[in-house]
Structures are given as C-alpha cells and as structure tokens.
C-alpha positions in Angstrom: 0.1 -0.1 0.0 1.4 3.3 -1.0 2.4 5.9 1.7 1.2 9.5 1.8 2.6 11.8 -1.0 4.8 14.7 -0.4 1.8 17.3 -0.7 -0.3 15.3 1.9 2.6 15.3 4.3 3.2 18.9 3.9 -0.6 19.6 4.6 -0.7 17.6 7.8 2.4 19.4 9.1 0.7 22.8 8.4 -2.3 21.5 10.2 -0.2 20.4 13.2 1.9 23.4 13.6 -0.5 26.1 12.6 0.2 29.4 10.9 3.4 31.4 11.9 1.4 34.0 13.9 -0.1 31.1 16.1 3.3 29.7 16.6 4.6 33.0 17.8 1.8 33.4 20.2 2.3 30.1 21.7 6.0 30.9 22.2 5.0 34.2 23.9 2.6 32.4 26.3 5.4 30.0 27.1 7.8 32.7 27.8 5.2 34.4 30.0 4.5 31.3 32.0 8.3 30.7 32.5 8.8 34.2 33.7 5.9 34.2 36.2 7.1 30.8 37.4 10.5 32.3 38.1 9.0 35.4 40.0 6.8 33.0 42.0 10.0 31.1 43.0 11.8 34.2 43.8 8.9 35.7 45.8 8.4 32.4 47.7 12.1 32.3 48.6 12.2 36.0 49.4 9.1 35.7 51.7 10.7 32.7 53.4 13.9 34.4 54.0 12.0 37.4 55.3 10.0 35.3 57.8 12.6 32.9 59.0 16.2 34.1 58.0 15.9 38.0 58.1 16.8 39.8 61.4 13.9 42.2 60.8 10.9 40.0 62.0 12.2 38.4 65.1 11.2 38.5 68.8 12.8 41.4 70.6 10.5 42.1 73.5 7.7 40.5 75.6 5.0 42.2 77.4 2.8 41.2 80.4 -0.7 42.4 81.3 -3.4 41.5 83.8 -1.3 40.3 86.5 -2.4 41.1 90.2 -0.8 38.7 92.7 1.6 37.2 90.2 4.5 39.3 89.0 5.4 40.1 85.4 8.8 38.6 86.1 7.1 35.2 87.2 5.0 35.2 84.1 8.1 35.9 81.8 10.1 33.2 83.5 7.3 30.5 83.1 6.6 31.3 79.5 10.1 31.0 78.3 9.4 33.0 75.1 12.4 32.5 72.8 13.6 36.0 72.4 15.5 36.4 69.2 13.5 33.7 67.4 11.5 34.3 64.1 8.1 35.7 65.0 6.3 33.3 62.8 8.0 30.3 64.4 6.9 31.2 68.1 4.6 28.4 69.4 1.9 30.3 71.1 0.0 27.1 72.1 3.0 25.7 73.7 3.7 29.1 75.7 0.0 29.0 77.0 0.5 25.5 78.0 3.7 26.1 79.9 2.0 29.1 81.8 -0.9 27.0 82.7 1.2 24.2 84.1 3.8 26.3 85.9 1.4 28.9 87.2 -1.8 27.4 88.4 -2.9 30.8 89.5 -3.6 31.7 85.8 -7.3 31.2 84.9 -7.0 32.5 81.3 -4.1 33.5 79.1 -3.9 34.8 75.7 -0.6 34.9 73.9 -0.5 37.1 70.8 2.0 38.3 68.1 2.6 42.0 68.0 4.3 42.5 64.7 7.0 43.1 63.8 9.0 42.4 67.0 6.6 41.7 70.1 4.9 38.9 71.9 2.1 39.9 74.5 1.0 37.7 77.4 -2.5 38.8 78.7 -3.2 37.2 82.0 -6.5 36.7 84.0 -5.9 35.4 87.4 -8.1 33.0 89.5 -9.9 34.8 92.2 -10.4 32.8 95.5 -13.9 32.4 96.9 -12.8 30.0 99.7 -9.7 29.1 101.9 -9.0 26.0 103.4 -6.5 26.4 106.4 -4.1 23.7 107.2 -0.8 23.8 109.2 -1.0 27.5 109.4 -1.3 28.1 105.7 -4.2 28.7 103.4 -5.2 26.8 100.1 -7.1 29.2 97.8 -10.0 27.6 96.0 -11.7 29.4 93.1 -15.3 29.3 91.8 -14.8 26.1 90.0 -13.4 24.4 93.0 -9.8 24.4 91.7 -7.2 24.6 94.5 -4.6 26.8 92.7 -2.3 28.1 95.5 -1.3 27.8 99.1 -0.2 30.9 100.8 1.0 32.0 104.4 -1.3 34.8 104.8 -5.1 34.7 104.2 -6.0 37.0 101.2 -9.0 39.4 101.9 -12.3 38.8 100.6 -12.5 35.0 100.9 -14.0 33.1 103.8 -12.2 30.3 105.5 -13.7 26.8 105.4 -14.5 25.1 108.7 -15.5 21.4 108.5 -17.2 20.4 111.8 -17.9 16.9 110.8 -16.4 15.0 113.6 -19.5 14.5 115.7 -22.2 11.9 116.0 -25.4 11.9 114.2 -26.4 13.6 110.8 -22.9 14.9 110.1 -21.2 11.5 110.3 -24.0 10.0 108.1 -23.5 13.0 105.6 -19.7 12.4 105.5 -20.4 8.8 104.7 -22.8 9.7 102.0 -21.2 12.4 100.3 -17.5 12.5 101.2 -15.3 15.3 102.3 -14.6 16.5 98.7 -18.2 16.6 97.9 -19.0 18.6 100.9 -16.0 21.1 99.9 -17.6 21.5 96.5 -20.9 22.4 98.1 -19.4 25.0 100.2 -17.5 26.4 97.1 -20.8 26.7 95.4 -22.2 28.6 98.3 -19.2 31.1 98.6 -20.0 31.9 94.9 -23.6 32.5 95.6 -23.1 34.8 98.7 -24.1 38.4 97.8 -21.1 40.7 97.4 -22.0 42.9 100.3 -22.4 39.9 102.5 -19.2 38.4 101.2 -17.1 41.2 102.5 -18.1 40.5 106.1 -18.0 36.7 105.7 -15.1 35.3 108.0 -16.1 31.6 107.9 -18.2 29.2 105.9 -19.1 26.3 108.4 -20.0 23.0 107.1 -21.7 20.5 109.7 -23.4 18.3 107.0 -24.7 18.5 103.4 -27.6 20.5 104.2 -26.4 22.2 107.4 -24.0 25.1 106.2 -23.7 28.4 108.0 -21.9 31.9 107.3 -20.1 33.4 110.3 -20.0 37.1 109.8 -18.2 40.0 111.5 -19.8 41.2 114.7 -20.8 37.8 115.7 -23.6 37.5 113.1 -24.6 34.0 111.8 -26.5 33.1 108.5 -28.0 29.7 108.3 -27.7 28.9 104.6 -28.6 25.1 104.7 -27.6 23.3 101.5 -26.2 24.7 98.3 -29.6 24.3 96.4 -31.5 27.4 95.3 -28.3 29.7 95.8 -29.6 32.4 93.9 -33.1 32.7 95.7 -31.2 32.6 99.0 -28.9 35.3 98.1 -31.8 37.6 97.0 -33.8 36.7 100.2 -30.9 37.3 102.5 -30.1 40.6 101.0 -33.8 41.7 101.6 -33.9 40.3 105.2 -30.5 42.0 106.2 -32.2 45.2 105.2 -35.4 44.7 106.8 -33.9 43.4 110.1 -30.5 45.5 110.2 -30.2 44.8 114.0 -30.6 41.2 113.8 -27.8 38.7 114.7 -29.1 35.6 113.4 -30.7 35.0 109.9 -32.1 31.8 108.3 -32.4 31.4 104.7 -32.2 27.7 104.6 -35.8 27.9 103.1 -35.9 31.2 101.0 -39.5 31.2 100.8 -39.9 31.2 104.8 -36.9 33.2 106.0 -36.3 34.2 109.7 -34.2 36.5 111.7 -33.6 37.2 115.3 -31.5 39.4 117.6 -30.3 36.6 119.8 
C-alpha cells in the first residue's frame, strides 16, 4: 500500500503546527509562563527568608498585662518566650500550656503576636472564693473548685472553710454519704452565691453536714444557709432580710420562701 505523498505530508505538518502567527503566540505564552514561575519562586524564597532568615521579623520584647498577685517576672520566666527567634516560628499554644502548667493561679491566658517584634501575654488570674486552712497556711479555691495556690497569709475577701464533721448523728452520716470532697464542693458553690455585700463581712463558712452550712459574719452574726440548693434565691432573700432586720444577729434562709431572723 502506497504511503502519503509529499503534498499530503506538507498539509498535515501545516495543520499540526498552525500558521506562523499562532506559533509565535504560543512561544510568547510559554515565555510569560516561565517568567511568572521564576518570579513566584523568587517571591516564595524571598518571603521565606524574610519570615525565617532575616533579622527584621524576630522577637525582641515580651510584654505582660493583667497580673495582680503574680509578678510580670514570674510570668516571663514561666512563659520562656524564645527572644531572638523568628516571630512566625513562636509556638503560642506551647507558651500558653507552659503558663497554665507552671502557674496554676492563671485562669485565662492569651498569647498574641504584636508584629514586627513583640509577643504579648494577657493574663487573667483566678480569684479565691474560699480558703482551706491547714498547718498555718491557706489553700485558695476558686469558683470552679480548683485549688490553685497555698499562701501563708489569708487574702482578703474570701472566707475560711471550717469542716465540723467529727460528731455523731447527721454529720457523720452526711460524711459517709457524700465524702469530704463533695462537701467542700458544696461549700465552694455557696461561697460563689453569697451576695457581694455579705461576702465582704463573711469570715467563715462552716459545714456541719450537706444541708447544714452556715456563714459566720463579722460582729458575731450568723447566717444559716442550709444546702447549696437554690443559691440565687437564698442570696436575694438574705439581701432583703438583712435590710429589713438590720439589727438582727441571726438569719435563716435555708428555706428562702420562709426566711427568719432574730436578735439573739
């Protein structure tokens, strides 16, 4: 069988390659693509060097805000921010984890980059609502029941916990049923529900059993709170009761719908 003629081969070659103007356009497009690819590589390499290799975007200073009991120096030491490292390589999650692990007093922490050279550590400390006294020291407990610090001097504004469970009767039964830790958690709940005006005068939160918890206030005043149930209602009732009977020394809001007060 005879092969294609010279004329046929020429026509096919012309169809595949196209006219000269088309071939030139293809070459220009290819040249543009190559140039763009080279530019992208240069930009990518330049950006990488700027972020990781240049001396411009590196950690030079670390700031601390929000501390009350903690000092900025303590926070800086625990955070161990790598000063001099590239800003982009700083592990903010790792810094946060170190702060929470080394400084339990910290409740919330936010580690932020402040371009081009700063790292900010924004701290919110835990606030004690209850103190557990033992061996001349005080363990601070926050509203979530977290025991976050032990101090030698009782901070102001938080009542001390007194567990009066070593007696026969309902207290012993309550201890067997609920356990000491559960009773401490109930006390923490009550401490968080005490009205602010009353909390300032509360010196001791006394737990005899699950449903027999009292507040010992300044001036020898006593509030029988009962259990931790209906805390918000008890707080409202106590506020109104103390206003209505300002001279009273004993208040009972264990049943908030039937409160009572007396002067003796």
